[in-house]
C-alpha positions as CSV (number, residue, x, y, z in Angstrom):
1,M,0.0,0.0,0.0
2,P,1.7,3.2,-1.2
3,F,0.3,5.5,1.5
4,S,1.1,3.4,4.5
5,A,1.1,5.2,7.8
6,S,3.0,2.3,9.5
7,K,5.7,2.5,6.8
8,M,5.9,6.3,7.1
9,T,6.2,5.9,10.9
10,E,9.1,3.4,10.4
11,Y,11.0,5.9,8.2
12,I,10.4,8.8,10.6
13,L,11.4,6.8,13.7
14,A,14.6,5.6,11.9
15,K,15.6,9.1,11.1
16,A,14.7,10.3,14.6
17,S,16.9,7.5,16.0
18,Q,19.8,8.6,13.9
19,S,19.4,12.1,15.3
20,K,19.5,10.7,18.9
21,M,15.8,11.5,19.5
22,G,13.7,9.4,21.7
23,G,11.4,9.5,24.6
24,Q,8.2,7.7,25.6
25,K,5.9,10.0,23.6
26,M,7.9,10.0,20.4
27,Q,6.3,6.9,18.7
28,P,2.7,7.8,19.4
29,M,3.2,11.4,18.2
30,I,4.9,10.2,15.0
31,S,2.2,7.6,14.4
32,A,-0.5,10.2,14.8
33,V,1.2,12.5,12.2
34,S,1.8,9.7,9.8
35,S,-1.8,8.5,10.0
36,A,-3.1,12.1,9.4
37,V,-0.8,12.7,6.4
38,C,-1.5,9.3,4.8
39,S,-5.3,9.6,5.2
40,Y,-5.3,13.2,3.7
41,L,-3.0,13.2,0.7
42,P,-4.6,10.5,-1.5
43,K,-8.1,12.1,-1.1
44,A,-7.1,15.7,-1.3
45,A,-4.4,15.9,-3.9
46,E,-5.3,16.5,-7.6
47,V,-2.8,16.1,-10.4
48,S,-2.8,18.5,-13.3
49,S,-0.9,17.3,-16.3
50,T,-0.4,18.2,-20.0
51,N,0.9,15.6,-22.4
52,L,2.2,16.1,-26.0
53,V,0.7,13.1,-27.8
54,L,0.8,11.5,-31.2
55,G,-2.8,11.7,-32.1
56,P,-6.4,12.0,-30.9
57,G,-7.8,9.3,-28.7
58,N,-8.6,8.5,-25.1
59,G,-6.8,6.7,-22.4
60,T,-5.2,7.1,-19.0
61,Y,-1.9,8.4,-17.7
62,R,0.4,7.4,-14.9
63,G,3.0,9.6,-13.3
64,T,6.0,9.4,-11.0
65,L,6.9,12.1,-8.5
66,T,10.2,13.9,-8.6
67,G,11.8,16.8,-6.7
68,C,10.8,15.8,-3.2
69,S,13.5,17.1,-0.9
70,P,13.4,16.3,2.9
71,S,15.8,19.3,3.6
72,T,13.5,21.7,1.7
73,M,10.4,20.5,3.3
74,G,12.0,20.4,6.7
75,S,13.3,24.0,6.3
76,L,9.7,25.2,5.5
77,M,8.4,23.5,8.6
78,A,11.2,25.0,10.7
79,S,10.6,28.5,9.3
80,K,6.9,28.3,10.1
81,G,7.5,26.7,13.5
82,Q,10.0,29.5,14.4
83,S,7.4,32.1,13.6
84,Q,5.1,30.4,16.2
85,G,7.7,29.9,18.9
86,L,9.0,26.5,18.0
87,S,12.7,27.1,17.5
88,S,14.6,24.5,19.6
89,Q,17.2,22.2,18.0
90,E,15.1,19.2,19.1
91,I,12.0,20.5,17.2
92,K,14.1,21.1,14.1
93,K,15.3,17.5,14.3
94,F,11.7,16.4,14.6
95,F,10.7,18.4,11.5
96,N,13.6,16.9,9.6
97,A,12.5,13.4,10.6
98,I,8.9,14.0,9.6
99,S,10.1,15.4,6.2
100,F,12.3,12.4,5.6
101,G,9.4,10.0,6.2
102,V,7.0,11.9,4.0
103,C,9.5,12.2,1.2
104,Q,10.4,8.5,1.4
105,I,6.8,7.6,0.8
106,L,6.2,10.1,-2.0
107,S,9.4,9.2,-3.8
108,G,9.0,5.5,-3.3
109,S,5.8,3.7,-4.2
110,V,3.3,6.6,-4.7
111,T,2.2,7.3,-8.3
112,A,-0.2,9.6,-10.0
113,Q,-3.0,8.4,-12.3
114,G,-5.9,9.9,-14.2
115,N,-7.9,9.9,-17.4
116,V,-7.1,11.6,-20.7
117,I,-9.6,12.9,-23.1
118,G,-8.5,13.7,-26.7
119,G,-5.0,12.3,-26.5
120,G,-3.3,9.1,-27.4
121,K,0.1,7.9,-26.4
122,G,2.7,10.4,-25.2
123,S,4.4,11.8,-22.2
124,G,4.5,15.1,-20.3
125,Q,4.8,16.8,-17.0
126,G,2.3,17.8,-14.3
127,K,2.0,19.2,-10.8
128,I,0.0,18.5,-7.7
129,T,-2.7,20.9,-6.8
130,S,-5.7,21.4,-4.4
131,L,-3.9,20.7,-1.1
132,S,-5.2,22.8,1.8
133,Q,-2.8,23.6,4.6
134,S,-5.6,24.4,7.0
135,E,-7.4,21.1,6.2
136,L,-4.2,19.1,6.7
137,Q,-3.4,21.0,9.9
138,Q,-6.8,20.2,11.4
139,R,-6.4,16.5,10.4
140,I,-3.0,16.3,12.1
141,L,-4.4,18.2,15.1
142,S,-7.3,15.8,15.4
143,F,-5.0,12.7,15.3
144,L,-2.6,14.2,17.8
145,K,-5.5,15.0,20.2
146,G,-6.7,11.4,19.7
147,K,-3.3,10.3,21.1
148,K,-3.8,12.8,24.1
149,F,-1.3,15.4,22.9
150,L,-3.2,18.4,24.2
151,G,-0.3,20.8,25.0
152,G,-0.3,24.5,24.1
153,K,2.2,23.9,21.3
154,T,0.2,21.2,19.6
155,E,-1.6,23.5,17.2
156,A,1.6,25.3,16.3
157,L,3.3,21.9,15.6
158,A,0.4,20.8,13.3
159,S,0.5,24.2,11.6
160,A,4.3,24.0,10.9
161,I,4.1,20.4,9.6
162,S,1.1,21.0,7.3
163,F,2.7,24.2,6.0
164,G,5.9,22.4,5.0
165,I,4.2,19.5,3.4
166,C,1.6,21.4,1.4
167,N,4.0,24.2,0.2
168,H,6.7,21.8,-0.8
169,I,4.4,19.4,-2.6
170,M,2.6,22.1,-4.6
171,G,5.6,24.3,-5.2
172,D,8.5,22.0,-5.9
173,I,7.3,18.5,-6.8
174,K,6.8,17.6,-10.4
175,V,4.8,14.6,-11.9
176,L,6.4,13.0,-14.9
177,T,3.5,11.4,-16.8
178,T,3.1,8.7,-19.4
179,C,-0.1,8.6,-21.5
180,T,-1.5,5.4,-22.8
181,G,-4.5,5.1,-25.1
182,Y,-5.5,4.5,-28.7
183,I,-4.7,6.7,-31.7
184,N,-7.2,7.6,-34.4
185,N,-6.3,8.9,-37.9
186,W,-3.9,11.5,-36.7
187,G,-2.4,12.4,-40.1
188,G,1.1,13.1,-38.8
189,R,0.1,15.9,-36.6
190,S,0.6,16.4,-32.8
191,Y,-2.2,17.0,-30.4
192,R,-2.2,18.2,-26.8
193,S,-4.3,16.1,-24.6
194,V,-6.7,17.5,-22.0
195,P,-6.4,15.3,-18.9
196,G,-9.1,15.2,-16.3
197,P,-8.0,15.7,-12.7
198,G,-5.8,12.9,-11.6
199,H,-4.9,11.7,-8.1
200,L,-2.2,10.1,-6.0
201,V,-2.3,6.4,-5.3
């Protein structure tokens, strides 16, 4: 399963362990964040893609994600966190661990797929749209509260994590797409397909 909360938790815990982070509350907190992210992204993300194709037709496209950078995502989280009073070295390590886990999942088995109208075989490039930082923040906050994390900094933590994830995914990550379909009498011309909204799987 590409969006696996348990797998993301493993990645984050491994990175946290490398950074000498631990504590009794670490695993349930990371598990809550992973569950929130993995339940949100497949449903919320839309993929917009344009493909240069060989002729008119219909079909589907699949895409792989590229450009996911744990350091960039972590820096966005740290910047947002600092503006809300989260500036310790430990919290920066925590953000780096979260970013590492999210990027491992996105760069590993996650793909984009969608339908194409008016285009046959070809390839192109797309991007991920429609993520809402506020919605992801509330999802993370809800999962954290479900694990009894009710401290004053919980909302700021959820805000920083959601800010880093949404801004990096929509701003920096590209989707390299491949179109498959049938081709009608195209007469040697090129056509640009009009894909419907795709999604992450």
